[in-house]
C-alpha positions in Angstrom: -32.6 -92.0 13.7 -36.4 -91.7 14.7 -37.3 -93.6 12.0 -35.5 -96.9 13.1 -36.9 -96.9 16.2 -38.1 -100.6 17.0 -35.4 -102.4 15.4 -32.2 -103.5 17.0 -30.3 -100.6 15.6 -26.3 -99.3 17.1 -24.0 -97.5 15.2 -20.2 -97.9 14.6 -17.4 -95.1 13.6 -16.4 -96.4 10.1 -14.6 -94.6 7.1 -15.8 -90.5 7.6 -18.9 -91.7 8.8 -21.1 -93.7 10.8 -22.5 -97.3 9.8 -26.2 -98.2 10.9 -27.1 -101.6 12.1 -29.5 -103.9 12.6 -28.8 -107.1 14.2 -24.6 -107.7 12.7 -26.4 -106.6 9.9 -25.0 -102.2 8.2 -28.3 -101.2 6.1 -27.6 -97.6 6.8 -24.8 -95.2 6.3 -24.3 -92.0 7.8 -22.0 -88.7 6.6 -22.3 -85.6 7.4 -26.2 -84.2 7.1 -25.9 -87.1 3.8 -28.3 -90.8 4.5 -27.2 -93.7 2.5 -29.6 -96.7 2.4 -28.6 -100.3 1.2 -31.4 -102.0 -0.9 -32.2 -104.8 -2.8 -31.4 -104.1 -7.0 -34.9 -103.3 -7.1 -35.4 -100.8 -5.0 -32.5 -99.1 -5.4 -33.0 -99.3 -9.1 -36.5 -97.5 -7.5 -34.8 -94.6 -5.1 -32.2 -93.9 -8.3 -35.2 -92.5 -10.1 -36.3 -90.2 -7.5 -35.0 -86.3 -8.2 -31.8 -86.4 -6.6 -31.2 -89.5 -4.9 -27.5 -91.0 -6.3 -25.3 -94.0 -5.3 -24.0 -92.9 -2.3 -19.9 -91.5 -1.7 -18.5 -91.6 1.8 -16.2 -88.2 -0.2 -16.7 -86.4 -3.1 -13.9 -88.5 -4.6 -14.3 -92.1 -3.0 -15.5 -94.9 -5.0 -19.9 -94.9 -5.0 -20.9 -97.6 -2.5 -23.1 -100.0 -4.8 -25.6 -101.7 -2.4 -26.3 -97.6 -0.9 -28.7 -94.8 -2.6 -27.6 -91.4 -1.6 -31.3 -90.4 -0.4 -32.7 -87.3 -1.8 -33.5 -84.4 0.3 -37.3 -84.6 0.1 -37.6 -88.0 1.5 -35.3 -87.1 4.0 -37.8 -84.4 5.5 -40.9 -86.7 4.8 -41.2 -89.2 8.0 -43.7 -91.5 6.5 -41.5 -91.9 2.8 -38.0 -92.2 4.5 -39.5 -94.8 7.2 -41.4 -96.5 4.3 -37.3 -96.7 2.9 -35.8 -97.6 6.2 -37.6 -100.2 6.5 -36.7 -101.7 3.2 -32.9 -101.2 4.4 -33.6 -103.0 7.3 -35.3 -106.0 5.3 -32.8 -106.5 2.6 -29.9 -106.1 5.5 -31.9 -108.9 7.8 -32.8 -111.1 4.5 -28.5 -111.2 3.3 -28.1 -112.7 6.8 -30.0 -115.2 6.3 -28.4 -116.7 2.9 
């Protein structure tokens, strides 16, 4: 994930996708061409207001992952916007690990 260059990032297979980690904390989840980012409650609310954004599901019949927002195509296609959201997601994941 080019937007996460410079982070301590690694991927791990889980469910029917890949969890993306910074350190020991997962901050993103990839399923096919869908990317979900773990976001703080305020950032999640803002992201869910973007056209096409919704809570991430690992498959159509699965319950949504309540902290992960499926980022809309408009954001994925705009490197600056996507990098901004990836940074928020990684920062939130790292901050949760110190509490």
